[in-house]
C-alpha positions as CSV (number, residue, x, y, z in Angstrom):
1,D,29.3,10.0,-20.4
2,N,29.8,13.3,-18.5
3,A,33.0,12.0,-16.8
4,P,35.0,14.7,-15.0
5,E,38.3,15.9,-16.6
6,S,40.3,14.3,-13.8
7,C,38.8,10.8,-14.5
8,P,41.5,8.2,-14.3
9,G,39.8,6.0,-17.0
10,V,38.1,2.7,-16.7
11,S,41.3,0.7,-17.2
12,S,43.0,2.2,-14.2
13,D,43.2,0.5,-10.9
14,A,41.9,3.7,-9.4
15,A,38.7,3.7,-11.6
16,G,35.7,4.7,-9.4
17,K,37.9,5.1,-6.4
18,A,40.1,8.2,-7.1
19,S,39.2,11.6,-5.8
20,G,38.5,12.7,-9.3
21,C,35.7,10.2,-9.5
22,A,33.7,11.9,-6.7
23,G,30.3,13.0,-8.1
24,C,30.8,11.2,-11.4
25,P,27.6,9.5,-12.6
26,N,29.6,6.5,-13.7
27,Q,31.5,6.1,-10.4
28,K,29.7,2.9,-9.2
29,L,30.1,1.3,-12.7
30,C,33.8,2.0,-12.8
31,A,34.4,0.8,-9.2
32,S,32.6,-2.4,-9.9
33,G,34.9,-3.4,-12.7
34,E,32.0,-3.8,-15.2
35,A,33.4,-1.0,-17.3
36,R,36.6,-3.0,-17.9
37,K,34.9,-5.9,-19.5
38,P,34.9,-6.1,-23.3
39,D,31.8,-4.8,-25.0
40,P,29.8,-7.8,-26.3
41,A,28.4,-5.7,-29.2
42,V,31.9,-5.1,-30.7
43,G,31.8,-8.5,-32.5
44,D,28.2,-7.9,-33.8
45,V,29.2,-4.5,-35.2
46,R,32.3,-5.9,-36.8
47,D,30.3,-8.7,-38.4
48,R,27.6,-6.2,-39.7
49,L,30.2,-3.9,-41.1
50,S,32.4,-6.5,-42.7
51,G,30.5,-6.3,-46.0
52,V,30.7,-2.5,-46.1
53,K,33.6,-1.4,-48.4
54,R,34.0,2.2,-47.3
55,K,33.3,3.6,-43.9
56,I,33.3,7.2,-42.8
57,L,32.8,8.1,-39.1
58,V,30.8,11.2,-38.5
59,L,30.7,12.1,-34.8
60,S,30.5,14.9,-32.3
61,G,30.4,15.2,-28.6
62,K,27.4,17.5,-28.8
63,G,23.9,17.0,-30.1
64,G,22.2,19.1,-32.8
65,V,25.2,19.8,-34.9
66,G,24.1,18.1,-38.1
67,K,25.7,14.7,-37.9
68,S,22.7,13.0,-39.6
69,T,22.5,15.7,-42.2
70,V,26.2,15.3,-43.0
71,S,25.9,11.5,-43.1
72,A,22.9,11.7,-45.4
73,Q,24.5,14.2,-47.8
74,L,27.7,12.2,-48.0
75,S,25.7,9.0,-48.9
76,F,23.7,10.9,-51.5
77,G,26.9,12.5,-53.0
78,F,28.7,9.2,-53.1
79,A,25.7,7.4,-54.7
80,A,25.4,10.1,-57.3
81,R,29.0,9.7,-58.2
82,N,28.6,6.0,-58.4
83,L,31.0,5.6,-55.4
84,D,28.8,3.0,-53.8
85,A,30.4,0.1,-55.7
């Protein structure tokens, strides 16, 4: 989170070492190589969502914009139209 615009990205060999990394709160994590490792939670999420027929991603880079409200209203609307089957 809060990576500078000049961030080379975690998959880069320069991750955590480039001049654009200076002052980034994730600099040590990127430089250590830990950020390159696969996220162990991905498999768990995949398993949990495998039985979900339809998925809609509601996201924002900012808090307090109504993501939960939109998600709840979508689920109510789909259920009311019998789209949960």
